[in-house]
C-alpha positions in Angstrom: -26.4 -14.2 -12.9 -25.9 -13.1 -9.3 -25.3 -16.5 -8.5 -22.4 -16.7 -10.8 -21.4 -13.4 -9.7 -21.0 -14.7 -6.2 -19.3 -17.9 -7.2 -16.7 -16.3 -9.1 -16.0 -13.8 -6.4 -15.7 -16.6 -3.9 -13.5 -18.5 -6.3 -11.1 -15.3 -6.2 -11.1 -15.0 -2.4 -10.1 -18.6 -2.1 -7.3 -18.3 -4.5 -5.9 -15.1 -2.9 -6.4 -16.6 0.5 -4.3 -19.5 -0.3 -1.6 -17.3 -1.8 -1.4 -15.7 1.2 -1.2 -18.7 3.6 1.3 -20.4 1.4 3.5 -16.9 1.6 3.1 -16.9 5.4 4.3 -20.9 5.5 7.1 -19.9 3.6 8.3 -17.7 6.6 10.6 -15.3 4.8 9.8 -11.6 4.2 11.3 -10.0 0.8 13.0 -7.0 1.6 12.8 -4.0 -0.9 10.6 -6.0 -3.4 8.1 -4.0 -5.4 5.8 -7.0 -5.9 4.8 -10.3 -4.6 6.3 -13.2 -6.4 3.0 -15.3 -5.9 1.2 -15.7 -9.5 -1.6 -12.8 -9.8 -5.2 -14.3 -10.4 -7.4 -12.8 -13.1 -10.6 -13.2 -14.6 -9.3 -15.0 -17.6 -7.5 -17.9 -15.3 -10.8 -18.0 -13.2 -13.1 -18.8 -16.1 -10.1 -21.1 -17.5 -10.1 -22.9 -14.3 -7.2 -21.5 -13.0 -4.9 -22.0 -15.8 -2.5 -19.5 -17.0 -3.4 -18.0 -20.6 -0.7 -18.3 -23.1 0.4 -14.7 -22.8 1.1 -15.0 -19.3 3.3 -18.1 -19.6 5.4 -16.3 -22.3 5.9 -13.3 -20.2 7.2 -15.6 -17.5 9.0 -17.6 -19.7 11.0 -14.5 -20.6 10.6 -12.3 -17.2 11.2 -14.6 -14.2 14.8 -14.6 -12.8 16.6 -18.0 -13.0 18.5 -16.8 -10.3 16.8 -14.8 -7.1 17.9 -11.6 -6.0 18.7 -11.3 -2.4 19.7 -8.8 0.3 23.2 -9.0 1.5 25.6 -7.7 3.6 27.8 -5.0 1.8 30.5 -3.2 3.9 32.4 -1.6 0.9 33.1 2.6 1.2 30.4 3.1 -1.5 27.7 5.6 -1.4 24.2 4.5 -1.2 22.5 4.2 -4.8 25.9 3.4 -6.3 25.5 0.4 -8.7 28.6 -2.2 -8.5 28.9 -4.9 -11.4 31.3 -7.7 -10.7 32.4 -9.1 -13.9 34.2 -12.3 -12.1 31.1 -12.9 -9.8 28.6 -12.0 -12.7 26.5 -10.2 -10.0 25.4 -6.9 -9.7 25.0 -4.9 -6.5 22.7 -2.2 -5.7 24.1 -0.4 -2.5 21.3 0.6 0.0 23.4 2.1 2.7 23.5 0.7 6.5 26.0 -2.1 5.4 23.3 -3.7 2.6 22.8 -3.9 -0.8 20.4 -5.8 -3.0 22.2 -8.3 -5.3 21.0 -9.8 -8.6 22.5 -12.2 -11.3 23.6 -10.6 -14.6 25.3 -11.7 -17.8 28.3 -9.5 -18.6 30.5 -9.3 -21.7 31.9 -12.4 -23.3 35.7 -12.6 -23.9 36.5 -9.6 -26.1 33.6 -7.5 -25.0 34.3 -7.5 -21.4 34.9 -3.8 -19.9 35.5 -2.1 -16.9 35.3 1.4 -15.5 32.9 4.2 -14.0 29.9 5.8 -15.6 26.7 8.0 -14.5 23.0 6.9 -15.1 22.2 9.1 -18.0 19.0 8.0 -19.0 15.8 5.4 -18.2 13.8 3.9 -20.9 10.7 1.4 -20.3 10.6 -1.2 -23.1 13.4 0.4 -24.8 14.1 0.3 -28.9 16.8 -1.9 -29.9 19.1 -0.2 -32.5 22.2 -2.4 -33.0 25.2 -1.0 -34.2 26.5 -1.1 -37.5 29.6 -3.1 -36.4 27.3 -5.6 -34.3 25.2 -5.9 -37.8 28.0 -6.7 -39.8 29.5 -8.9 -37.4 26.6 -11.0 -37.1 25.9 -10.6 -40.9 29.3 -12.5 -41.4 27.9 -15.5 -39.2 24.9 -15.5 -41.3 22.4 -13.7 -38.8 20.6 -10.8 -40.2 19.7 -8.2 -37.5 17.3 -5.5 -37.8 18.2 -1.9 -38.2 15.7 -1.1 -35.4 13.1 -3.3 -33.3 10.4 -1.7 -31.1 10.2 -2.9 -27.4 8.4 -6.2 -26.7 8.7 -9.4 -25.1 11.0 -10.6 -28.2 13.3 -7.6 -27.8 16.6 -8.4 -26.8 16.9 -5.4 -24.3 14.0 -6.5 -22.3 11.5 -4.4 -20.8 13.6 -2.0 -19.2 17.1 -0.1 -19.9 19.6 2.1 -18.1 21.8 3.9 -19.8 25.3 4.6 -18.7 27.1 7.8 -19.7 27.7 8.4 -23.6 28.6 4.8 -24.2 26.6 2.2 -26.1 26.5 0.0 -23.0 23.4 -0.4 -21.1 21.8 -2.4 -18.1 18.8 -4.0 -19.5 16.6 -6.9 -19.6 16.9 -9.7 -21.4 14.8 -12.2 -23.6 17.2 -15.0 -22.7 17.2 -15.4 -18.8 19.4 -18.8 -19.2 22.3 -16.4 -20.0 22.2 -14.8 -16.4 25.4 -15.7 -14.3 27.3 -15.8 -17.4 29.6 -13.8 -19.9 27.5 -14.0 -22.9 26.8 -10.0 -23.7 28.3 -7.7 -26.2 29.4 -5.7 -23.2 26.0 -4.6 -21.7 24.8 -6.0 -18.4 21.6 -8.2 -18.7 19.3 -8.7 -16.1 15.9 -10.7 -15.8 13.1 -8.7 -16.8 11.6 -8.9 -13.0 14.9 -7.9 -12.0 15.6 -4.8 -14.2 12.0 -3.4 -13.4 13.0 -4.0 -9.7 16.2 -2.2 -9.7 14.9 0.6 -12.2 12.2 1.8 -9.8 15.0 2.7 -7.4 17.6 4.1 -9.6 18.0 7.6 -10.2 19.3 9.7 -13.1 22.9 10.5 -12.0 23.9 7.7 -9.8 27.1 6.0 -10.1 27.7 2.5 -11.7 31.2 1.0 -11.0 31.9 -1.9 -13.6 34.7 -4.1 -12.2 36.8 -7.1 -12.6 
């Protein structure tokens, strides 16, 4: 047993060292990131020969951003902490101040559902429950698709892992189980983000922050 424990520990150290080395050779340091993009190694992966378990594959499939967020120059006269959503560009900017902002790819409202305006962040929720409005359920029913009255949070939930509520509207900035929609106009008015991105934003945004949605 002692020999097995030593072998397992050595394997973990070797894997961690390789990840650190790979990150260093990349030559790039990500600012404002809450976690490394390097794959985390757990006991299940060690015991399975380093292969990710099925649940990890599913989490990665619905959580990873197909378009990486990036720190960019932002010189508009907007207070730090403000969120600016650009519908035409299909990008969200979280203004950091000092001429910088974090830019994320988003999905915005499709034709007939796109909107503009200014709202305040009124609430934040982890793994939100999805309650599709009655008109949405009726609209989808006409297409032959039956939506649930309510759906608890989880990987299959269309709201993803986090939701940031905007004023008293039905709109939110939220995660998604369809990351392929990012960079496109495919939502019913909400602002969709990759789960890993919305979690990153969620951790930094405060209730009361201003959200500006513009063309």
